[in-house]
C-alpha positions as CSV (number, residue, x, y, z in Angstrom):
1,M,-26.3,-7.9,8.4
2,S,-26.2,-11.6,8.1
3,E,-27.4,-14.2,10.7
4,L,-23.5,-15.4,10.6
5,D,-22.5,-11.7,11.2
6,K,-24.9,-11.4,13.9
7,E,-23.7,-14.5,15.8
8,M,-19.8,-13.3,15.5
9,L,-21.1,-9.9,17.0
10,I,-22.6,-11.3,19.8
11,S,-19.8,-13.6,20.5
12,V,-17.4,-10.7,20.2
13,L,-19.5,-8.7,22.6
14,A,-20.0,-11.7,24.9
15,D,-15.9,-11.8,25.1
16,R,-16.2,-15.7,24.9
17,P,-12.7,-17.3,25.2
18,G,-11.5,-18.9,22.1
19,R,-13.1,-16.7,19.7
20,D,-10.2,-14.6,18.9
21,K,-10.0,-15.7,15.3
22,D,-13.8,-14.9,14.6
23,K,-13.0,-11.4,16.5
24,E,-10.2,-10.7,13.8
25,L,-12.4,-11.8,10.8
26,L,-15.3,-9.7,12.1
27,L,-13.2,-6.7,12.8
28,R,-11.4,-6.8,9.3
29,E,-14.9,-7.1,7.6
30,L,-16.3,-4.1,9.4
31,L,-13.3,-2.2,8.8
32,S,-13.1,-3.0,5.0
33,N,-16.8,-2.1,5.1
34,A,-16.1,1.4,6.8
35,L,-13.3,2.2,4.2
36,S,-15.2,1.2,1.3
37,S,-18.1,3.3,1.9
38,K,-15.6,6.2,2.2
39,R,-14.2,5.5,-1.1
40,K,-15.7,8.1,-3.4
41,Q,-16.6,6.6,-7.0
42,S,-13.9,7.0,-9.6
43,T,-14.7,8.3,-13.0
44,P,-13.3,7.0,-16.5
45,D,-11.4,10.5,-16.7
46,E,-9.9,10.1,-13.5
47,L,-8.8,6.5,-14.1
48,K,-7.4,7.7,-17.5
49,R,-5.4,10.3,-15.8
50,L,-3.9,8.2,-12.9
51,Y,-2.8,5.5,-15.6
52,D,-1.2,8.3,-17.7
53,I,1.0,9.5,-14.3
54,Y,1.5,5.8,-13.6
55,K,3.0,5.1,-17.3
56,V,5.5,7.8,-17.0
57,K,8.8,6.4,-16.4
58,H,11.9,8.2,-15.0
59,D,15.5,7.2,-15.3
60,F,16.7,7.4,-11.5
61,K,19.8,6.8,-10.3
62,E,21.3,6.2,-7.1
63,G,21.3,9.2,-5.0
64,D,18.2,10.7,-6.9
65,I,15.7,12.3,-4.3
66,V,12.2,10.9,-5.2
67,R,8.7,11.4,-3.7
68,W,5.4,9.3,-4.5
69,K,3.6,10.7,-7.8
70,E,0.0,11.8,-7.2
71,G,-2.5,8.9,-6.6
72,M,0.4,6.3,-6.3
73,K,0.9,5.9,-2.9
74,D,-0.1,2.6,-1.6
75,R,2.2,2.0,1.3
76,K,2.7,3.6,4.8
77,L,6.0,4.8,3.9
78,P,7.4,7.3,2.7
79,K,4.4,9.6,3.9
80,E,2.9,11.7,1.0
81,G,5.3,14.5,-0.2
82,E,8.2,12.9,2.1
83,P,11.3,12.7,0.3
84,A,13.2,9.3,-0.3
85,V,16.4,8.4,-1.9
86,I,17.3,5.8,-4.3
87,V,19.9,3.7,-2.5
88,R,20.3,1.0,-5.2
89,K,18.3,0.1,-8.6
90,L,18.0,-3.6,-9.1
91,E,19.5,-5.2,-12.1
92,K,16.2,-7.4,-12.1
93,Q,13.0,-6.9,-10.8
94,V,12.0,-8.7,-8.0
95,F,8.2,-9.7,-7.3
96,D,6.3,-9.7,-4.2
97,I,4.9,-13.1,-3.9
98,T,4.3,-13.1,-0.2
99,Q,0.8,-11.8,-0.8
100,E,-2.6,-13.7,-1.9
101,G,-3.6,-13.3,-5.5
102,G,-6.4,-10.8,-4.4
103,S,-3.9,-8.6,-3.0
104,Q,-3.0,-5.3,-4.7
105,Y,0.7,-6.2,-3.7
106,F,0.5,-9.8,-5.3
107,N,3.6,-10.1,-7.8
108,E,4.2,-6.3,-7.6
109,P,7.6,-5.8,-9.4
110,F,10.0,-4.0,-7.3
111,D,13.2,-2.5,-9.1
112,V,14.6,0.2,-6.4
113,V,15.6,0.0,-3.1
114,L,14.5,3.6,-1.4
115,G,16.2,4.9,1.8
116,L,14.0,7.1,4.0
117,I,14.1,8.2,7.6
118,D,11.7,6.2,9.7
119,S,9.4,6.9,12.7
120,D,12.3,6.4,15.2
121,G,14.6,8.6,13.0
122,D,16.6,6.0,11.5
123,F,17.7,5.4,8.2
124,A,15.6,2.4,6.7
125,T,15.6,0.8,3.3
126,Y,12.6,-0.8,1.3
127,H,11.9,-2.2,-1.9
128,F,9.6,-0.3,-4.2
129,N,8.2,-0.2,-7.8
130,S,9.9,3.1,-9.3
131,Q,7.1,3.6,-11.4
132,K,5.0,5.0,-8.7
133,F,7.7,7.6,-8.0
134,E,8.9,11.0,-9.4
135,P,11.9,13.3,-8.9
136,Y,11.2,15.3,-5.6
137,K,10.6,18.9,-6.3
């Protein structure tokens, strides 16, 4: 742990007013470290296998029921194995430009709108990259 990390940790533990930004940064760093230490090391074979899954395109149409492809879930919803419905296929891809360049979501191409049941039981729609989905089985 660096001296800066120690100082930030002491500040958080002391609960000094006006240090919310430092607390947020420290918590993000600690969470990131915890998550990355739990991540298993990938192999070239596993990487190639998931790449091959990603590259398979499906010609979805409105009303099709879909689910995440294996290893492609990178959003909170829909949950793994949970069905979603193709509400609309976009004529032109739209890109997520709200994220920073270091984010996995930066400039991600969205080409479908999926409908799903949210945690409140309501029908909600979200934009997704269709290459991460397959027909629901």
